N, C-alpha and C positions, 0 to 999 in steps of 0.2 A: 344947219349944222348940228343941232340936237339931235335930229332923226338920222343922220349918218352916224353919229357916235353910238346911237341906240342900236343900231344896226349891227355895228362892229361889236359890241358887249354882247348882243346876243348869239352872235355866230361863235364868238369866243367860249361862250358857256355851252353852247350845243357841241363844241369840239371837245371841250374837256368833258362833257358826260359821256362822249363815245371813247374816250382814251382807255378806260378799263375793258371794254369789249375789244380794243384793238389788241392789247397785252394777250388778253384772254386767246384771241384768234391766232397770234403768234406762237403762245404756248399751248399748243393742243394738249387735250387730254392724253392721247396717244404719246406724245412726247414726255410728258410728266410721268406717266405708268412705266414707261422704257426706262428713264434715268434712275426711278425709284428702284428698279431692280439692279443696280449697279452698285457694288460694295467693295471695300477693301478686305480681300481674303488673306492678308498677311503682309508683315514688314520684316525685314532681316538688315541688320548692321555687321559691317565687317569692319575692325574686329568686333566681338560681341560684347565687349564692354571696354571703353575707352580708359586710357591714361590722361590724365591733364596735359593738353598739348597735342594729343593725338589727332591724326587725320584718317579718314576711312571713307566708307560708302554706306548708303543705307539704299535698300531696293524695295520698293512699295508695289505690291501685286493687286491690281484692280481687276474684279472678275464681272463679267456681264451675265448676269442672271436670266435674261429673258432667252426664250427658246427659239424664236423666230423674227427678232428684230436687233438690228446693230444699233450702236450708240455711237455719236460722235463727240470727242472731247477736244478742246483746244488750250488749254493751259493747266499745267501740273507745277506746282512747286512743294518744298518743305522747308522748315526751319524755324528758329526763334533765337533769341539772344545768347542763349546757351548752347544751343547747337545750330551752328552756322552752315548754311549752304554756300559751297564754294564753287558750284559750276552752275551753268545756266539753268534756267526753267525750261520746261516744257512749251512754246508758246505757238508750235505749229498744230494743225488739227490731226487728229489721229482716229481710226476706226477701231472699234472694239466689237468682234462679230458674237453672235448669239453664242452663249456657254463658253466665251472664250476668256481667256485671263492675260492680261499685258502687264509687263514689268516696267515700271519709272524707277530708273537708277540715278542717285545724286551723290554727288561728292560733298562731304561735310567735314567740320573741323570743331574743336571744341578746347577753350581754356577755363572751362568751369571747374570748379572744386569737386570733391568727391560727393556724389548722390545720384538719385535717379530724375531723369529729365523727360519731358513728353514734348518733342517738336511736333508742329502741327502739319500735315500734309493736306493740300487742298485741290481738288480737281474741278474744274469748269465744263460743263456740257454746252454744246452748241444750241439746242433747244430747251434748256431747262435750267434749273439753279445748279449750284456748285455742290460738291460732296467734301467733306471735313473728317478727318480722321486725326488722332493723335497717337503717334508711336512711343512707345517706351525704351529708354536706352540708359544704361549706367555708366558712370564715370567712376573707375576704381583704380588706386593708385597702389594696390597690393603688388610687391614685385615678387618674382619666383624666389624661392627660399633655398640657399646653399649651406647644407649643414656637413661638418666633419665628425663621421659616425666613429672613426677609430684612427689614431695616429701614435707613433713611438713617443715616449716620455722625452726622450733625448735623441740626438743624431750623432753620428760618427763620421768623421771627415772620410771622403771616399768611399761610405759605404752605402748600398742602394736600401732604402726604408720605403715601406708602402704605407700610402695615407688612402683611408676609406672615406669618399664622399657619398652624400645623397643629395640630387637635385629634386625639388618638388614643385608643383604648381598648384598654388591655393587660389588662383583665381577661377572665376566662373565660366571663363572661355579658353579654348586653346591656345596654346603659342607655337610657333614654327621656328626652324633653324636655331634649336638650342645648340650652342658651342660652349665647351669649358676649358679655359687655356690656364696653364701654370707656367710662371716664368719668376726669374730672380736673378740677381747679381750672384754669379758663383754656383748657382743651383741648376742641375740639369734634371728635368723631368721627362719619363717615359710612360706612355706617350706625352708630349707637351701639348697637344690639342686633341679633344675628343669630341666629335661629332654626334650628338644625341639626336637631333632631328625634331620631330613633332613631339609635344608633350600635352596630353589632354587634362581637361579641368580635374584636379584632386589626384592628378598622376604622380608618381614618383620613378627615379631611376637611380641606381647604385652606380658609381664610377671610382674605379681604383687607379691611381696614380703613384708611381714609384719615383722617388725624389733621391736624388744623389748629390750631396752638398760639398762643395770644395772648401767652402768656408761658411762660418756662422752668418745670418743675415734674416731676410724676410722674403718668403715666397708669396708672390701676388697671384691670387686664383681669381679670373674673371669668368663670369657666367654671362653670355649675351645671348639674346634671343629677338624676336620679332612679335609685335602684338599687332596683328595684320600688317602692314608694311612699315610699321615704326618701330625703328631699333631702341633696345633698351639693354642694360646691362646691371649686373649685381657683383660687387666685388668683396673679397675677402682677404686680409692679410695674416697670413700663417707663419709665426716665428719659427725659424729653424736655429737651433741651439745646441751646441755640443755638450756631451756628458755622458753620464751612464744611465741606460735605459733600465728602469727598475723591473719592467716586465720581460726583458729578454732572457732566453736561456742561460744557464749558469753551471756548466758541468764542474764538478770537483772531484779530483783524483784523490782516493783514501785507501787505506789498507794495503799499503804498499809492501811488498816483500821481495827479496833479492836472493837468489840462491845461484851456486855455480857448479858445473859439471864439465871437465875437462876442458877448462879454459873459456867455455861459453856461459855467459851471465843470462839468467831468466828472471825478469821481472813479472810479478803479478799483482793485481790490485783491482780496485772497483772505481767506476766512475758514476757519481751520483749528480743528477740535475736538480740543483736547488733554485732554479729560476721559474718563471710562469709561463714560460713558451717552449715549444718543442726544440730540441737540439737535435739536427739532422746529421747524418753521416758521420758520427763521432768515431775518430781515429785517434790511436796512440802509436808513437814510434820513438826511437831514440835518436839522439844528435850527436855530432862530433864532439868530444874524441871518440865516441863509441861507435862501433862499426856493425850495424844491423846484420843479423845471421838468419838463415833458416832454420827452424820452419816458421819463426813469427817476426819477420822484418818490420812489418806493420801489421796492427791488430785493427779490425773494423768492428767497433761495438754496435754499429747502427744507430738507429733513431732512439732517443730518449725523451718519453713525456715528462712533464713537470713530476718532481718527487720519485721518477723511476731511476733504477741504476742498472748497470750491465758490468761484466766482469772482463778483463782483458789479461794478455800474457805478451810479451815481447822478448826477442833473445838477441843478444849481442855480444861482440868481444870487446876488450880494451886493453891498452898497452899496459905493462906493470906499472906500478907508481901511480896511477889514477885512483884517486880515493872517491870520485863521484862522478857521475854524467847526467846530462841533461835530458829529460822525458818530456817530448811534446805531445800534447793534446790537442785536437783540433776539431771543430763543428762548423755546420753552416746553418744559418736561419732559414725562414720561410722565403725570404729574397734570394737566396743563394749567396749571400756575403759569408766569407770564411773567418772565423775567429780562431785564434791560436794562443795557448798557454804553456809556459815552459816551467818545470820545477826540477830541481837537481836531486838524485837519489845516491844516497852514499853506499860505496862497496870499499872493502878492506883496502889498506895501502899495500898489502903483500900480493893482492891479486885474489886472496881468497873470497869467498862469498861472505857476507856478513851473518847469512843463514844458510847452513849447509844443506844441500839437497841428498847427501848421500845417506844411506840408511844404515851406516856401520859408526856413527857418531859414539854411540854408548861404549863401543869396544875400544875406542880411541881414549876413552876416559878412564878404563880400568888400570892401565899403569900408572896413570897419574894420580889416581886415588890410592893406589897401593903405596906409592912413595911419600904421599902425605900422611898415611898411617905409620909408616916405619920412622918417619922423623918425628911424629908426634911422640911414639913410643921411646924413642932414644932421648928425647927431651925430656919425658917424663922420668925416665930412668935416672938421669943426670940430677934432676930436682931431688929425686928421693934419697940419693947418695949423699948429696951436699946436706940436706937436711939432718941424716943419720950422723954424719960426722961432728955437726956442730953440737949435738946432743953430747 
């Protein structure tokens, strides 16, 4: 029995001594050299950076640097606790030819906080050891920025006003399908939806929206976009309050003069723009009970920039007994809204002009002046007589 045990032990010792040689015989020097020339030539994540909760893909490119030998791989995977692989690994054998590059595509997801992560890619060879590579990916929760560049200080019911927005991408990767929506109760926006499309890293895009409110309220501005295939939104609440816009144009009629010739009144004056915006298509005309007459039924002053002025002249007739007539001044803002203001201009109750336009006014005053002189002389004579008699 002791002899048999000794033979068994001796056989096992010989077998163990031969195992390293057997392993080396299986992993030939050629296979080791071949596997050593295989490397990861690149890795791409889509999207380029993730929001927490995003899903995407990673493509790892493996290159066979051997010039005349193929290499066989039979297992490929990637992932860690922060960047999880959600697709199956590559478990079937694949051949990578000399100087060829093979992509390995995996679906991944992350619930990690913001930061930089390095999931590990591993690739097994049939005749050699494995290849390991750490890919870098960022988790960044920075959203797209929606900024109001310019808007009215106040809105007017039923009047269209323009709001200037800017959409900017502060992320390190591109985003796609960028869309801007504006909506609100009693608020009409033109256009209500603007398709911006793709927006590169660091890119920005101006967007102008015209808003016409029927009642005061809040306009909800929604910016939607895709980070990879993951939808995201940025929202902004914009108050729409009625009032007087401090920056709007403010044309004011001044230096008004009225003259009359043959029953036709002529009103001249100036229009001064006391606002901070341009008043477009400034027009002046008379209203009932006046009846506009040629040659200036309506006078077009034109566009008035801030602090600019223009003169006007309108002609009309009025029934006897009218002591004043309304004069209307209108203009348009940059959005095409029409604004009107009315002021009354006095004319004499007898139908004569408050300021005569005839060139003979001095001749009409001569008889009056002579009569005044005669009366004063007569009064002076009687005062002299009374004083003399009292003496």
